[in-house]
Kinemage of the C-alpha trace (Angstrom):
@kinemage 1
@onewidth
@group {chain A} dominant
@subgroup {mainchain}
@vectorlist {calphas} color= white
{ca met a 1} P 0.045 0.157 0.094
{ca pro a 2} L 1.219 3.555 -0.882
{ca lys a 3} L 1.982 5.796 2.126
{ca val a 4} L 2.534 9.420 2.413
{ca ala a 5} L 3.709 11.302 5.652
{ca ile a 6} L 1.551 14.692 6.206
{ca val a 7} L 3.616 16.902 8.530
{ca met a 8} L 2.048 19.778 9.829
{ca gly a 9} L 4.449 22.232 11.662
{ca ser a 10} L 1.871 22.829 14.875
{ca asp a 11} L -1.138 21.224 15.805
{ca ser a 12} L -3.414 24.098 14.668
{ca asp a 13} L -2.782 23.223 11.274
{ca phe a 14} L -4.460 19.760 12.106
{ca glu a 15} L -7.929 21.320 11.101
{ca lys a 16} L -6.785 22.604 7.863
{ca leu a 17} L -5.437 19.093 6.724
{ca lys a 18} L -8.185 17.123 7.787
{ca gly a 19} L -9.451 17.309 4.205
{ca cys a 20} L -5.943 15.700 2.776
{ca ile a 21} L -6.135 13.100 5.249
{ca lys a 22} L -9.848 11.866 3.910
{ca val a 23} L -8.479 12.625 0.467
{ca leu a 24} L -5.603 10.090 1.224
{ca lys a 25} L -7.537 7.820 2.818
{ca gly a 26} L -9.811 7.806 0.026
{ca phe a 27} L -7.302 6.735 -2.519
{ca lys a 28} L -6.334 3.841 -0.174
{ca ile a 29} L -3.095 5.945 0.995
{ca asp a 30} L -1.713 5.159 4.086
{ca val a 31} L -1.332 8.049 6.119
{ca asp a 32} L 1.427 9.080 8.643
{ca val a 33} L 0.669 12.563 10.448
{ca asn a 34} L 3.054 14.206 12.800
{ca val a 35} L 3.601 17.652 14.059
{ca ile a 36} L 7.177 18.733 13.448
{ca ser a 37} L 8.671 21.821 13.639
{ca ala a 38} L 11.423 23.373 11.163
{ca his a 39} L 12.375 25.824 13.944
{ca arg a 40} L 11.644 24.375 17.422
{ca thr a 41} L 12.191 20.921 16.649
{ca pro a 42} L 14.950 20.823 13.975
{ca glu a 43} L 17.007 17.646 14.758
{ca ala a 44} L 13.175 15.894 14.665
{ca ala a 45} L 12.889 17.516 11.130
{ca glu a 46} L 16.050 16.171 9.724
{ca lys a 47} L 15.664 12.465 11.472
{ca phe a 48} L 12.005 12.101 10.206
{ca ala a 49} L 12.999 13.481 6.910
{ca lys a 50} L 16.183 11.370 6.548
{ca gly a 51} L 13.988 8.136 7.926
{ca ala a 52} L 11.299 8.353 6.101
{ca glu a 53} L 11.900 6.193 2.870
{ca glu a 54} L 13.138 3.894 5.283
{ca asn a 55} L 9.848 3.841 6.877
{ca gly a 56} L 8.084 3.333 4.087
{ca ile a 57} L 6.807 6.879 2.930
{ca glu a 58} L 6.513 7.544 -0.512
{ca ile a 59} L 6.086 11.438 -0.491
{ca ile a 60} L 5.867 14.053 2.547
{ca ile a 61} L 3.359 16.925 2.518
{ca ala a 62} L 4.324 19.243 4.322
{ca ala a 63} L 1.993 22.177 5.828
{ca ala a 64} L 3.118 25.270 8.083
{ca gly a 65} L 2.509 28.850 8.325
{ca lys a 66} L 4.417 32.324 8.769
{ca ala a 67} L 7.995 31.731 7.556
{ca ala a 68} L 6.824 28.010 6.817
{ca his a 69} L 10.399 26.411 6.656
{ca leu a 70} L 9.430 23.127 7.413
{ca gly a 71} L 8.558 21.704 3.664
{ca gly a 72} L 12.180 22.791 2.869
{ca val a 73} L 13.941 22.039 6.230
{ca leu a 74} L 12.495 17.958 5.066
{ca ala a 75} L 13.180 18.269 1.446
{ca ala a 76} L 16.589 19.305 2.203
{ca phe a 77} L 17.133 16.267 4.264
{ca thr a 78} L 15.578 13.809 1.725
{ca thr a 79} L 15.510 12.974 -2.019
{ca leu a 80} L 11.440 12.212 -1.628
{ca pro a 81} L 9.201 14.496 -3.198
{ca val a 82} L 7.563 17.010 -1.112
{ca ile a 83} L 4.410 19.049 -1.401
{ca gly a 84} L 3.888 22.095 0.148
{ca val a 85} L 1.029 23.467 2.005
{ca pro a 86} L 1.060 27.021 2.673
{ca ile a 87} L -1.094 27.665 6.031
{ca lys a 88} L -2.972 30.976 6.465
{ca ser a 89} L -2.131 31.888 9.849
{ca ser a 90} L -0.492 35.353 10.317
{ca thr a 91} L -1.606 39.242 9.000
{ca met a 92} L -0.144 38.923 5.368
{ca asp a 93} L -3.204 36.049 5.338
{ca gly a 94} L -0.786 33.223 4.144
{ca leu a 95} L 1.279 34.541 1.749
{ca asp a 96} L 4.319 34.912 3.326
{ca ser a 97} L 3.733 31.084 4.140
{ca leu a 98} L 3.746 30.700 0.068
{ca leu a 99} L 6.513 32.686 -0.915
{ca ser a 100} L 8.381 31.218 1.921
{ca met a 101} L 7.479 27.640 0.476
{ca val a 102} L 7.778 28.353 -3.538
{ca gln a 103} L 10.946 30.413 -2.986
{ca met a 104} L 13.222 27.418 -2.550
{ca pro a 105} L 16.714 27.594 -3.883
{ca asn a 106} L 17.756 25.452 -7.015
{ca gly a 107} L 18.417 21.999 -6.346
{ca ile a 108} L 15.888 21.925 -3.089
{ca pro a 109} L 12.024 22.042 -4.698
{ca val a 110} L 8.934 21.885 -2.846
{ca ala a 111} L 6.143 20.936 -5.053
{ca thr a 112} L 3.832 24.198 -3.406
{ca val a 113} L -0.394 24.001 -3.281
{ca ala a 114} L -2.536 26.820 -3.461
{ca ile a 115} L -3.268 28.382 0.559
{ca asp a 116} L -4.714 26.363 2.313
{ca gly a 117} L -4.633 23.635 -0.129
{ca gly a 118} L -4.618 20.300 1.676
{ca asp a 119} L -7.162 18.646 -0.394
{ca asn a 120} L -5.056 19.008 -3.956
{ca ala a 121} L -1.974 18.340 -1.816
{ca gly a 122} L -3.363 15.335 -1.342
{ca ile a 123} L -4.713 14.474 -4.873
{ca leu a 124} L -1.213 15.762 -6.174
{ca ala a 125} L 0.372 12.704 -4.132
{ca ala a 126} L -2.143 10.336 -5.803
{ca gln a 127} L -1.370 11.259 -8.718
{ca met a 128} L 2.167 11.064 -8.555
{ca leu a 129} L 1.891 7.625 -6.938
{ca ser a 130} L -0.414 6.685 -9.732
{ca leu a 131} L 2.622 6.490 -11.681
{ca lys a 132} L 4.006 3.156 -9.392
{ca tyr a 133} L 0.390 2.144 -8.509
{ca asp a 134} L -1.845 1.281 -11.258
{ca tyr a 135} L -5.101 1.435 -8.908
{ca leu a 136} L -5.035 4.659 -8.740
{ca lys a 137} L -5.351 6.197 -12.328
{ca asp a 138} L -8.869 3.783 -12.263
{ca met a 139} L -10.122 5.897 -8.947
{ca leu a 140} L -8.389 9.046 -10.229
{ca lys a 141} L -10.520 8.959 -13.580
{ca asp a 142} L -13.567 7.788 -11.302
{ca phe a 143} L -12.817 10.956 -9.373
{ca lys a 144} L -12.310 13.371 -11.998
{ca lys a 145} L -15.730 11.826 -13.727
{ca ala a 146} L -17.779 12.439 -10.475
{ca met a 147} L -16.433 15.837 -10.188
{ca ala a 148} L -17.302 16.604 -13.722
{ca asp a 149} L -21.058 15.023 -13.093
{ca gly a 150} L -21.285 16.893 -10.226
{ca val a 151} L -20.552 20.199 -12.337
{ca met a 152} L -23.148 18.863 -15.100
{ca val a 153} L -26.113 18.689 -12.543
{ca lys a 154} L -25.304 22.141 -11.197
{ca asn a 155} L -25.611 23.013 -14.597
{ca glu a 156} L -28.925 22.254 -15.258
{ca arg a 157} L -29.978 23.243 -11.629
{ca ile a 158} L -28.913 26.616 -12.580
{ca lys a 159} L -30.842 26.499 -16.149
{ca ala a 160} L -34.001 25.483 -14.786
{ca glu a 161} L -33.936 28.357 -12.109
{ca val a 162} L -33.251 31.040 -15.087
{ca glu a 163} L -36.271 29.506 -16.880
{ca asn a 164} L -38.413 29.934 -13.800
{ca leu a 165} L -37.476 33.567 -13.055
């Protein structure tokens, strides 16, 4: 079974990551959730990243707010893909977190989704894992079809409402 680690810089990020966890579990991906601070527990971050692959983790999703260095710190110590989720947690509405994640130096990439975009981080992880796990390809196709079907239902509902105006 594929395995993804979700690492958050603070337990206050958990509420914004529940959707990500549900997405991953919905795709039958094992999830390992951790709270590790890049600034308060840097040794723990290093140990986690260096041991992630040995522990069966294939992708790391790192969520952090404010300075948001967690994804970059983890990426510095592993060759596994790291997906960053900038968390809106400051007076800059998450822009500080976003910029901290996307402005990584050459050689230490952190793929980054939208501010508070945990659901998309889960979907992106599933897409990456589908290169190795064929069952995910069909699940992702079904997921996209369900989204499209949902839009078509909404379209018909709006058209009917317009007719009745």
